[in-house]
C-alpha positions as CSV (number, residue, x, y, z in Angstrom):
1,X,-213.0,-35.0,-115.6
2,X,-212.7,-33.6,-112.1
3,X,-213.9,-34.9,-108.7
4,X,-216.8,-37.3,-108.4
5,X,-220.1,-35.9,-107.0
6,X,-221.4,-36.7,-103.5
7,X,-222.9,-40.2,-103.1
8,X,-220.7,-41.7,-105.9
9,X,-218.0,-44.3,-105.1
10,X,-215.3,-44.5,-107.7
11,X,-212.8,-47.5,-107.8
12,X,-210.2,-48.5,-110.3
13,X,-211.0,-51.5,-112.5
14,X,-208.7,-53.6,-114.7
15,X,-209.2,-52.1,-118.2
16,X,-208.8,-55.6,-119.8
17,X,-211.3,-57.5,-117.7
18,X,-213.4,-54.9,-115.8
19,X,-212.7,-56.6,-112.5
20,X,-212.1,-54.3,-109.5
21,X,-208.4,-53.9,-108.5
22,X,-207.4,-54.8,-105.0
23,X,-205.6,-51.4,-104.6
24,X,-206.8,-47.8,-104.4
25,X,-206.2,-45.1,-107.0
26,X,-203.3,-43.7,-105.1
27,X,-201.2,-46.8,-105.8
28,X,-201.7,-47.2,-109.6
29,X,-200.7,-45.3,-112.7
30,X,-204.1,-45.6,-114.4
31,X,-207.3,-47.7,-114.4
32,X,-210.8,-47.9,-115.8
33,X,-213.3,-46.0,-113.7
34,X,-215.8,-48.2,-111.8
35,X,-218.8,-46.5,-110.3
36,X,-221.2,-47.4,-107.5
37,X,-224.1,-45.1,-106.8
38,X,-227.8,-45.1,-106.4
39,X,-227.8,-42.8,-109.4
40,X,-226.3,-45.2,-111.9
41,X,-228.5,-46.4,-114.7
42,X,-227.2,-50.0,-114.8
43,X,-230.8,-51.4,-114.6
44,X,-231.8,-49.8,-117.8
45,X,-229.7,-52.2,-119.8
46,X,-230.8,-55.6,-120.9
47,X,-229.7,-58.5,-118.5
48,X,-227.0,-59.5,-121.0
49,X,-225.7,-56.0,-121.3
50,X,-225.8,-55.5,-117.5
51,X,-223.8,-58.7,-117.0
52,X,-221.1,-57.3,-119.3
53,X,-221.1,-53.8,-117.7
54,X,-221.4,-54.6,-114.0
55,X,-218.7,-56.6,-112.1
56,X,-219.0,-57.1,-108.4
57,X,-221.4,-54.2,-108.2
58,X,-219.1,-51.8,-110.0
59,X,-220.5,-50.3,-113.3
60,X,-217.8,-50.2,-116.0
61,X,-217.6,-46.7,-117.6
62,X,-215.1,-47.9,-120.2
63,X,-213.1,-44.7,-119.4
64,X,-209.4,-45.0,-118.4
65,X,-208.1,-42.3,-116.2
66,X,-205.3,-41.2,-113.9
67,X,-205.8,-39.5,-110.6
68,X,-203.5,-36.8,-109.2
69,X,-202.7,-36.1,-105.5
70,X,-205.7,-33.8,-105.1
71,X,-208.2,-36.5,-106.2
72,X,-208.8,-35.0,-109.6
73,X,-209.3,-37.5,-112.5
74,X,-207.9,-37.0,-115.9
75,X,-209.2,-39.0,-118.9
76,X,-206.5,-40.9,-120.8
77,X,-208.4,-43.2,-123.2
78,X,-211.5,-45.3,-123.7
79,X,-211.7,-49.1,-123.4
80,X,-212.7,-50.6,-126.8
81,X,-216.0,-52.5,-126.9
């Protein structure tokens, strides 16, 4: 997947619940990608869909990744709907 573009914050989420983890990528084996950015399209979804997709301001991508020591992300799986 690579490195996130400028002006995009990426944080690990719990794949089961979508809640942000209290630790950074460097301390976990894998996590769901959560995104915060003025470029996200979260407001395009219906209010019900947005409630399911956004937790504490983090948009759930439903993509589970690992991160290496260089900050590169590698897709592992997708969270089922």
